[in-house]
PyMOL commands that place a pseudoatom at each C-alpha (Angstrom):
pseudoatom trace, name=CA, resn=MET, resi=1, chain=A, elem=C, hetatm=0, pos=[-0.305, 7.904, -10.652]
pseudoatom trace, name=CA, resn=ASP, resi=2, chain=A, elem=C, hetatm=0, pos=[-3.098, 5.495, -9.811]
pseudoatom trace, name=CA, resn=ARG, resi=3, chain=A, elem=C, hetatm=0, pos=[-3.018, 2.597, -7.373]
pseudoatom trace, name=CA, resn=ASN, resi=4, chain=A, elem=C, hetatm=0, pos=[-2.279, 0.040, -10.086]
pseudoatom trace, name=CA, resn=GLU, resi=5, chain=A, elem=C, hetatm=0, pos=[0.833, 1.946, -11.193]
pseudoatom trace, name=CA, resn=LEU, resi=6, chain=A, elem=C, hetatm=0, pos=[2.020, 2.182, -7.593]
pseudoatom trace, name=CA, resn=GLU, resi=7, chain=A, elem=C, hetatm=0, pos=[1.636, -1.584, -7.139]
pseudoatom trace, name=CA, resn=GLU, resi=8, chain=A, elem=C, hetatm=0, pos=[3.553, -2.192, -10.384]
pseudoatom trace, name=CA, resn=ASP, resi=9, chain=A, elem=C, hetatm=0, pos=[6.350, 0.117, -9.228]
pseudoatom trace, name=CA, resn=ARG, resi=10, chain=A, elem=C, hetatm=0, pos=[6.455, -1.606, -5.828]
pseudoatom trace, name=CA, resn=ALA, resi=11, chain=A, elem=C, hetatm=0, pos=[6.689, -5.029, -7.503]
pseudoatom trace, name=CA, resn=ALA, resi=12, chain=A, elem=C, hetatm=0, pos=[9.499, -3.759, -9.746]
pseudoatom trace, name=CA, resn=PHE, resi=13, chain=A, elem=C, hetatm=0, pos=[11.452, -2.423, -6.755]
pseudoatom trace, name=CA, resn=ILE, resi=14, chain=A, elem=C, hetatm=0, pos=[11.027, -5.729, -4.904]
pseudoatom trace, name=CA, resn=ALA, resi=15, chain=A, elem=C, hetatm=0, pos=[12.181, -7.705, -7.950]
pseudoatom trace, name=CA, resn=GLY, resi=16, chain=A, elem=C, hetatm=0, pos=[15.170, -5.380, -8.324]
pseudoatom trace, name=CA, resn=GLU, resi=17, chain=A, elem=C, hetatm=0, pos=[16.188, -5.840, -4.701]
pseudoatom trace, name=CA, resn=ILE, resi=18, chain=A, elem=C, hetatm=0, pos=[15.919, -9.632, -4.944]
pseudoatom trace, name=CA, resn=GLY, resi=19, chain=A, elem=C, hetatm=0, pos=[17.940, -9.643, -8.166]
pseudoatom trace, name=CA, resn=GLY, resi=20, chain=A, elem=C, hetatm=0, pos=[20.534, -7.340, -6.634]
pseudoatom trace, name=CA, resn=ALA, resi=21, chain=A, elem=C, hetatm=0, pos=[20.884, -9.606, -3.625]
pseudoatom trace, name=CA, resn=VAL, resi=22, chain=A, elem=C, hetatm=0, pos=[21.443, -12.615, -5.889]
pseudoatom trace, name=CA, resn=VAL, resi=23, chain=A, elem=C, hetatm=0, pos=[24.103, -10.746, -7.890]
pseudoatom trace, name=CA, resn=GLU, resi=24, chain=A, elem=C, hetatm=0, pos=[25.881, -9.703, -4.679]
pseudoatom trace, name=CA, resn=LEU, resi=25, chain=A, elem=C, hetatm=0, pos=[25.865, -13.300, -3.447]
pseudoatom trace, name=CA, resn=ILE, resi=26, chain=A, elem=C, hetatm=0, pos=[27.285, -14.533, -6.753]
pseudoatom trace, name=CA, resn=ILE, resi=27, chain=A, elem=C, hetatm=0, pos=[30.040, -11.917, -6.670]
pseudoatom trace, name=CA, resn=SER, resi=28, chain=A, elem=C, hetatm=0, pos=[30.848, -12.902, -3.085]
pseudoatom trace, name=CA, resn=GLY, resi=29, chain=A, elem=C, hetatm=0, pos=[31.004, -16.583, -4.009]
pseudoatom trace, name=CA, resn=VAL, resi=30, chain=A, elem=C, hetatm=0, pos=[28.163, -17.526, -1.676]
pseudoatom trace, name=CA, resn=VAL, resi=31, chain=A, elem=C, hetatm=0, pos=[25.957, -20.481, -2.572]
pseudoatom trace, name=CA, resn=ILE, resi=32, chain=A, elem=C, hetatm=0, pos=[22.582, -19.159, -3.701]
pseudoatom trace, name=CA, resn=SER, resi=33, chain=A, elem=C, hetatm=0, pos=[19.793, -20.301, -1.401]
pseudoatom trace, name=CA, resn=ARG, resi=34, chain=A, elem=C, hetatm=0, pos=[16.550, -18.876, -0.118]
pseudoatom trace, name=CA, resn=ASP, resi=35, chain=A, elem=C, hetatm=0, pos=[18.129, -18.328, 3.319]
pseudoatom trace, name=CA, resn=ALA, resi=36, chain=A, elem=C, hetatm=0, pos=[21.167, -16.571, 1.844]
pseudoatom trace, name=CA, resn=ILE, resi=37, chain=A, elem=C, hetatm=0, pos=[18.952, -14.215, -0.172]
pseudoatom trace, name=CA, resn=VAL, resi=38, chain=A, elem=C, hetatm=0, pos=[16.787, -13.422, 2.861]
pseudoatom trace, name=CA, resn=ASP, resi=39, chain=A, elem=C, hetatm=0, pos=[19.887, -12.806, 5.005]
pseudoatom trace, name=CA, resn=SER, resi=40, chain=A, elem=C, hetatm=0, pos=[21.316, -10.466, 2.355]
pseudoatom trace, name=CA, resn=LEU, resi=41, chain=A, elem=C, hetatm=0, pos=[18.050, -8.507, 2.093]
pseudoatom trace, name=CA, resn=GLU, resi=42, chain=A, elem=C, hetatm=0, pos=[17.743, -8.257, 5.887]
pseudoatom trace, name=CA, resn=ALA, resi=43, chain=A, elem=C, hetatm=0, pos=[21.338, -7.047, 6.222]
pseudoatom trace, name=CA, resn=LYS, resi=44, chain=A, elem=C, hetatm=0, pos=[20.717, -4.372, 3.613]
pseudoatom trace, name=CA, resn=ARG, resi=45, chain=A, elem=C, hetatm=0, pos=[17.472, -3.379, 5.362]
pseudoatom trace, name=CA, resn=LYS, resi=46, chain=A, elem=C, hetatm=0, pos=[19.407, -2.767, 8.561]
pseudoatom trace, name=CA, resn=ALA, resi=47, chain=A, elem=C, hetatm=0, pos=[21.999, -0.696, 6.700]
pseudoatom trace, name=CA, resn=VAL, resi=48, chain=A, elem=C, hetatm=0, pos=[19.711, 1.684, 4.778]
pseudoatom trace, name=CA, resn=GLY, resi=49, chain=A, elem=C, hetatm=0, pos=[18.241, 4.763, 6.389]
pseudoatom trace, name=CA, resn=ASN, resi=50, chain=A, elem=C, hetatm=0, pos=[15.214, 5.412, 4.183]
pseudoatom trace, name=CA, resn=VAL, resi=51, chain=A, elem=C, hetatm=0, pos=[12.030, 4.051, 5.781]
pseudoatom trace, name=CA, resn=ILE, resi=52, chain=A, elem=C, hetatm=0, pos=[10.339, 3.361, 2.434]
pseudoatom trace, name=CA, resn=HIS, resi=53, chain=A, elem=C, hetatm=0, pos=[13.407, 1.476, 1.192]
pseudoatom trace, name=CA, resn=LYS, resi=54, chain=A, elem=C, hetatm=0, pos=[13.430, -0.519, 4.452]
pseudoatom trace, name=CA, resn=GLY, resi=55, chain=A, elem=C, hetatm=0, pos=[9.809, -1.490, 3.789]
pseudoatom trace, name=CA, resn=ILE, resi=56, chain=A, elem=C, hetatm=0, pos=[10.579, -2.659, 0.259]
pseudoatom trace, name=CA, resn=LEU, resi=57, chain=A, elem=C, hetatm=0, pos=[13.481, -4.762, 1.568]
pseudoatom trace, name=CA, resn=ARG, resi=58, chain=A, elem=C, hetatm=0, pos=[11.306, -6.206, 4.352]
pseudoatom trace, name=CA, resn=ASP, resi=59, chain=A, elem=C, hetatm=0, pos=[8.610, -7.157, 1.833]
pseudoatom trace, name=CA, resn=ALA, resi=60, chain=A, elem=C, hetatm=0, pos=[11.188, -8.654, -0.548]
pseudoatom trace, name=CA, resn=ALA, resi=61, chain=A, elem=C, hetatm=0, pos=[12.684, -10.771, 2.254]
pseudoatom trace, name=CA, resn=ALA, resi=62, chain=A, elem=C, hetatm=0, pos=[9.214, -11.929, 3.303]
pseudoatom trace, name=CA, resn=MET, resi=63, chain=A, elem=C, hetatm=0, pos=[8.358, -12.853, -0.282]
pseudoatom trace, name=CA, resn=VAL, resi=64, chain=A, elem=C, hetatm=0, pos=[11.549, -14.879, -0.742]
pseudoatom trace, name=CA, resn=GLY, resi=65, chain=A, elem=C, hetatm=0, pos=[11.184, -16.507, 2.667]
pseudoatom trace, name=CA, resn=LYS, resi=66, chain=A, elem=C, hetatm=0, pos=[7.622, -17.630, 1.993]
pseudoatom trace, name=CA, resn=GLY, resi=67, chain=A, elem=C, hetatm=0, pos=[8.398, -18.688, -1.566]
pseudoatom trace, name=CA, resn=HIS, resi=68, chain=A, elem=C, hetatm=0, pos=[5.689, -16.575, -3.234]
for i in range(1, 68): cmd.bond("trace and resi %d" % i, "trace and resi %d" % (i + 1))
show_as sticks, trace
zoom trace
């Protein structure tokens, strides 16, 4: 697996986490906003034990928070 494939996989994981956070907010009846998505991602980051997963969630929250 070369570096380009790793970056593509990382981007896919980040997109999946952001999408999952949005779905969870919809199910919970929360108004979708950038802050709500970031809060959801940060809460999940605190709950998971895997360091790599925590990093993906941190990067996803940063991406949503900055609007990139």
